[in-house]
N, C-alpha and C positions, 0 to 999 in steps of 0.2 A: 565486425559485421553485426548488424542489428538482427535480433531474433523476432519473429512473427508478431503475434497479437497477444496483448495482456488486457484482462478485465480487472478493474480496480474496485475495491470496497472502500467505504468511507474512512475507517480508522487510519489506514496508511496515507490516505490523501491528506488528512489533517496533519499527520506527523511530517510528511514531506513538505507541506506548505509552511509549517512552523519554521522549518530550517531552510526555507527557500530553495528546495531541491526537486520540485515537480518536474523540472526540465530533464532530469536524468531519465525519466520514463520515455521521453521522445528520443533521447540519445541511445537508449538500450533496445527499444522496440519499434518495429515498423508501424504498428497501429496500437492505439490506446483507447479503450472504450469503458464507459460505465453504464449500468442500467438506470432507467428513469428513477427508480426508488432511491438509488444512491445519490443521484442528482438532487432530488428533493431533500435528502438528508444533509448534504454538504452545502446547500445554498439557503437553508432555512434561517440560519442565524446571521443576519446581515451586519451585526455589530462586531463580529470577530475581526481582529486586525488583518487577517489574510483572506477575508471573504472575497474581495475583488480579484485577487490573484487566482483563487480556486475557480471562481465564476469564469474568468477569462480563459483559463487553461482548458476547462472541460465543456464550455458551452457548445462546441461543435463535436463533442465526443460522446454524446448521449444516445443510447439505443433503447428502444422498447422491446421487451420480450414478446415473443409471438404466442407461445403456448401457455398453458396453464401452469401456475406456480404452486406445486404441491409440497413445497418445503417449508412454508411459513410456520408449520406446527413444530419444527425442530430448530429453526434458525430465525433471526430477525428478518424483517422484510427486505432490507437492502442486501444482506448477505445471501438470502435465498434467491433474489433476482440476479445477483452477480453469478451465482452457481448456474442458474438457468441460462443466462446470457452466454456464459462460458461454453456450455454445451451447444446452444443454438448456433453460435458463430464458430464452433470448433476452434476455440482459442488455444493458445499454447501455455498460458499461465494465468493464474488467479492471484492477484495481490490482496492478501488478507492477513490480518494480525490476530484476530480473536481466536484464542486457543480452541475452544469448543467448535466454533464454525469451521475452522481450518481442519480439525480432525474429521468432522463430518464430510467436508469436501474431499479430503484425501481418501476417505473410505469409499467415496463415489468415483474414484479414479481420476480426480482432478489434480493437475500439477500446480501446487501452491508455492508461493514465495511471499515473504514478509518484508516489511519496511527495512529491517536490518539486513536482510539478504540482498535487497535491491541496492542499498548503499554500499555493501561489501563488494558487489559486482562492479558498481560504478568506480569504486576505489581501484579494483584490479585493472580496470580498463583505462585508468588515468584520468577519469572525469572528476575525481575529488582528490584533493591533496591530503586531507586529514578527516578522520571520522570522530575522534574524541570530542571536539567542540560541538559537533552535531548531537552526539550521544548525551553530552552534558545538558544541552538545551532541551532535549526530550525529558530528561529526569527533572530538570528545574521547572518544567511547564506541565507536569503531571501527565506525561505520556509514559505509560507504564511498561517498561521493558526490564527483563532480568539483568541485573548488574553482572551476574556471572556470565551470561551469554554475551553481553556487550564487551566484557573484558576478554572473552575468548576471541571475539572478532578483532578487537584491537591488537591482541597478541599476534594473531594470524597475519595482520598487516604491519607488524613491527612498531606498533604504537604503544605508549605507556598506558597501563590500565587506569580505570577510574577508581577513586576512593569509594568506600562504602557509602559515605555521606557526601553528597556533591554539594 
């Protein structure tokens, strides 16, 4: 059964697009939205190989925040709008990877999940057969995740861990 509404920040969008797994968001959640600031960030670089995939997936999922954004002094523009939209839409989850922004969001009472968490849930639900090739692709394409955490998730799912140097 799908769970409610998730608001996405840019970093996880790029990571999921890189491994061609944006679709897991729609498989896991009833509704997926991004704030306009995140839309501007993810569609800015038209030469990225997965630009069209991101554009097509999110073009109908963009929402403008209504109220004033008072968080830009502690978070970047996209992250702060994502937090604001989460609150305005009474979302269930915020998809965010940035450690500092996630800590701030969690301190504001927001239920956060990261890219690795989403992929782990997708694996538990049988939507993915393997995580290791996706994790390797992240590391080989400068998507920065802790090898220790990646290996913990791989072990949890009965997969062989990554070597220190991929």
